[in-house]
C-alpha positions as a printed NumPy array, in Angstrom:
array([[ -7.302,   5.085,  -5.931],
       [ -7.375,   6.35 ,  -9.515],
       [ -7.612,   3.709, -12.245],
       [ -5.826,   5.436, -15.127],
       [ -2.399,   6.308, -13.768],
       [  0.845,   5.519, -15.55 ],
       [  1.345,   2.52 , -13.267],
       [ -2.159,   1.237, -13.985],
       [ -1.541,   1.556, -17.722],
       [  1.671,  -0.441, -17.415],
       [ -0.14 ,  -3.054, -15.316],
       [ -2.934,  -3.225, -17.899],
       [ -0.464,  -3.994, -20.676],
       [  1.253,  -6.593, -18.503],
       [ -1.873,  -8.529, -17.546],
       [ -3.7  ,  -8.266, -20.882],
       [ -2.272, -11.643, -22.062],
       [ -3.683, -13.205, -18.872],
       [ -7.256, -12.168, -19.671],
       [ -7.81 , -15.279, -21.809],
       [ -6.246, -17.648, -19.262],
       [ -7.603, -19.257, -16.069],
       [ -5.56 , -16.797, -13.963],
       [ -7.915, -14.807, -11.724],
       [ -7.588, -11.381, -10.096],
       [ -7.751, -13.037,  -6.674],
       [ -4.743, -15.188,  -7.546],
       [ -2.784, -12.043,  -8.386],
       [ -3.926, -10.532,  -5.085],
       [ -2.627, -13.573,  -3.207],
       [  0.655, -13.273,  -5.119],
       [  0.738,  -9.583,  -4.163],
       [  0.324, -10.59 ,  -0.513],
       [  3.002, -13.291,  -0.693],
       [  5.551, -10.981,  -2.356],
       [  4.706,  -8.243,   0.141],
       [  5.264, -10.597,   3.068],
       [  8.556, -11.631,   1.465],
       [  9.519,  -7.951,   1.374],
       [  8.665,  -7.496,   5.051],
       [ 10.673, -10.597,   5.979],
       [ 13.692,  -9.399,   3.974],
       [ 13.505,  -5.966,   5.587],
       [ 13.411,  -7.539,   9.054],
       [ 15.808, -10.475,   8.728],
       [ 17.568, -10.347,   5.383],
       [ 18.632,  -7.877,   2.741],
       [ 17.089,  -4.431,   2.48 ],
       [ 17.798,  -4.421,  -1.254],
       [ 15.877,  -7.658,  -1.736],
       [ 13.126,  -6.272,   0.465],
       [ 12.883,  -3.246,  -1.798],
       [ 12.676,  -5.442,  -4.894],
       [  9.922,  -7.621,  -3.46 ],
       [  8.066,  -4.528,  -2.279],
       [  8.098,  -2.894,  -5.727],
       [  6.871,  -6.133,  -7.322],
       [  4.137,  -6.406,  -4.698],
       [  3.035,  -2.808,  -5.267],
       [  2.867,  -3.426,  -9.017],
       [  0.788,  -6.565,  -8.488],
       [ -1.57 ,  -4.449,  -6.383],
       [ -2.378,  -2.555,  -9.578],
       [ -2.314,  -5.647, -11.768],
       [ -5.067,  -7.522,  -9.917],
       [ -7.501,  -4.648, -10.354],
       [ -6.615,  -4.26 , -14.021],
       [ -7.202,  -7.965, -14.646],
       [-10.572,  -7.663, -12.894],
       [-11.495,  -4.741, -15.158],
       [-10.379,  -6.555, -18.31 ],
       [-12.269,  -9.757, -17.488],
       [-15.222,  -8.429, -15.498],
       [-14.302, -10.761, -12.641],
       [-15.355,  -8.519,  -9.786],
       [-16.418,  -9.834,  -6.398],
       [-16.972,  -8.493,  -2.915],
       [-14.597, -11.159,  -1.607],
       [-11.921, -10.024,  -4.059],
       [-12.322,  -6.416,  -2.943],
       [-12.016,  -7.387,   0.722],
       [ -9.019,  -9.617,  -0.021],
       [ -7.336,  -6.723,  -1.819],
       [ -7.887,  -4.403,   1.153],
       [ -6.54 ,  -6.975,   3.61 ],
       [ -3.452,  -7.507,   1.445],
       [ -2.895,  -3.747,   1.176],
       [ -3.022,  -3.256,   4.931],
       [ -0.874,  -6.266,   5.816],
       [  1.83 ,  -5.561,   3.237],
       [  2.244,  -1.859,   3.955],
       [  2.026,  -2.168,   7.732],
       [  4.342,  -5.176,   8.007],
       [  6.843,  -3.692,   5.55 ],
       [  7.447,  -0.654,   7.735],
       [  7.485,  -2.724,  10.907],
       [ 10.01 ,  -4.984,   9.181],
       [ 12.151,  -2.007,   8.149],
       [ 12.198,  -0.717,  11.709],
       [ 12.971,  -4.092,  13.241],
       [ 15.675,  -4.78 ,  10.667],
       [ 17.415,  -1.468,  11.334],
       [ 17.274,  -2.032,  15.094],
       [ 18.481,  -5.613,  14.722],
       [ 21.454,  -4.449,  12.645],
       [ 22.313,  -1.792,  15.214],
       [ 21.704,   1.005,  12.686],
       [ 18.846,   2.61 ,  14.593],
       [ 18.171,   1.67 ,  18.224],
       [ 14.712,   3.233,  17.993],
       [ 13.923,   1.506,  14.697],
       [ 11.472,  -1.015,  16.12 ],
       [  9.403,   1.685,  17.816],
       [  9.497,   3.936,  14.763],
       [  8.4  ,   1.015,  12.597],
       [  5.499,   0.27 ,  14.925],
       [  4.484,   3.939,  14.929],
       [  4.551,   4.127,  11.133],
       [  2.797,   0.769,  10.757],
       [  0.035,   1.56 ,  13.248],
       [ -0.548,   4.945,  11.626],
       [ -0.791,   3.347,   8.181],
       [ -3.318,   0.796,   9.472],
       [ -5.466,   3.571,  10.947],
       [ -5.181,   5.606,   7.734],
       [ -6.568,   2.639,   5.794],
       [ -9.454,   2.405,   8.272],
       [-10.327,   6.107,   8.019],
       [-10.   ,   6.173,   4.218],
       [-12.247,   3.102,   4.018],
       [-14.83 ,   4.827,   6.21 ],
       [-14.729,   7.947,   4.047],
       [-15.082,   5.802,   0.93 ],
       [-18.184,   4.167,   2.414],
       [-19.682,   7.657,   2.653],
       [-18.936,   8.397,  -0.984],
       [-16.088,  10.766,  -0.192],
       [-12.663,  10.491,  -1.82 ],
       [ -9.945,  11.083,   0.757],
       [ -7.103,  12.079,  -1.561],
       [ -7.32 ,  12.709,  -5.285],
       [ -4.592,  11.896,  -7.771],
       [ -3.617,  13.826, -10.871],
       [ -1.179,  14.067, -13.746],
       [ -1.177,  10.326, -14.294],
       [ -0.215,   9.6  , -10.696],
       [ -2.024,   8.346,  -7.624],
       [ -1.004,   9.181,  -4.025],
       [ -0.341,   5.461,  -3.489],
       [  2.32 ,   5.61 ,  -6.203],
       [  4.585,   7.262,  -3.634],
       [  5.105,   3.803,  -2.136],
       [  7.208,   2.823,  -5.139],
       [  9.971,   5.044,  -3.696],
       [ 10.539,   2.349,  -1.051],
       [ 12.387,   0.236,  -3.622],
       [ 14.967,   2.8  ,  -4.789],
       [ 15.583,   4.01 ,  -1.238],
       [ 16.158,   0.426,  -0.103],
       [ 18.573,  -0.185,  -2.991],
       [ 20.485,   2.97 ,  -2.064],
       [ 20.664,   1.958,   1.606],
       [ 18.513,   4.865,   2.772],
       [ 15.954,   2.898,   4.758],
       [ 16.808,   4.781,   7.952],
       [ 15.747,   8.079,   6.391],
       [ 12.651,   6.469,   4.892],
       [ 11.638,   5.084,   8.274],
       [ 12.065,   8.447,   9.985],
       [ 10.037,  10.161,   7.261],
       [  7.296,   7.531,   7.565],
       [  7.253,   7.729,  11.373],
       [  6.697,  11.492,  11.12 ],
       [  4.638,  11.693,   7.944],
       [  2.195,   8.828,   8.54 ],
       [  0.893,  10.153,  11.903],
       [  0.572,  13.655,  10.425],
       [ -1.346,  12.286,   7.446],
       [ -3.522,  10.309,   9.857],
       [ -4.4  ,  13.541,  11.671],
       [ -5.4  ,  15.099,   8.331],
       [ -7.594,  12.102,   7.528],
       [ -9.213,  12.239,  10.969],
       [-10.001,  15.929,  10.471],
       [-11.52 ,  15.114,   7.086],
       [-13.566,  12.333,   8.673],
       [-14.738,  14.672,  11.437],
       [-15.87 ,  17.231,   8.858],
       [-17.657,  14.501,   6.92 ],
       [-19.403,  13.332,  10.079],
       [-20.351,  16.883,  11.021],
       [-21.793,  17.43 ,   7.542],
       [-24.407,  14.753,   8.125],
       [-25.473,  11.514,   6.501],
       [-23.456,   9.934,   3.692],
       [-24.352,  10.867,   0.127],
       [-26.337,   8.422,  -1.979],
       [-24.155,   6.585,  -4.525]])
């Protein structure tokens, strides 16, 4: 993930006042996880609009914790692992929640299966991207002040507009296709030999 996108800059401005307080990056990560789980619950059992709002807040906090760590120098291996776990849980459970919620409301009888397909694909994408990162290879590069992960912010507006069904279908098709691309990239990396020295 790039560290100088428009979202990161906004997060940096937001958390700058926290740099001189006892608030830690890990606490923001936990808050990111809690708000993300709230989004997943709302998608599954409550209001899609509220789910979208919680999801956008959670995605913003995902940038904020890293920015606070950069501002304060409070880096830790545990914090990095906690951030990865939160990322996987929030994104996977959000799409499973969207699918279950649509099926539960009778809006898409296949919603639960589509949500599971999207969620499982996202989990595997995280695993492959993490493996590539361990070999010193960036899976997807950002540009123009944006990061590929910024696409997740579209979940909020689509939820507010009531277009979760279309989002779920796009995710159920797009996530497996992206996973295939990542697997091909991983295969090429493996075929190229040992990881590069960092």
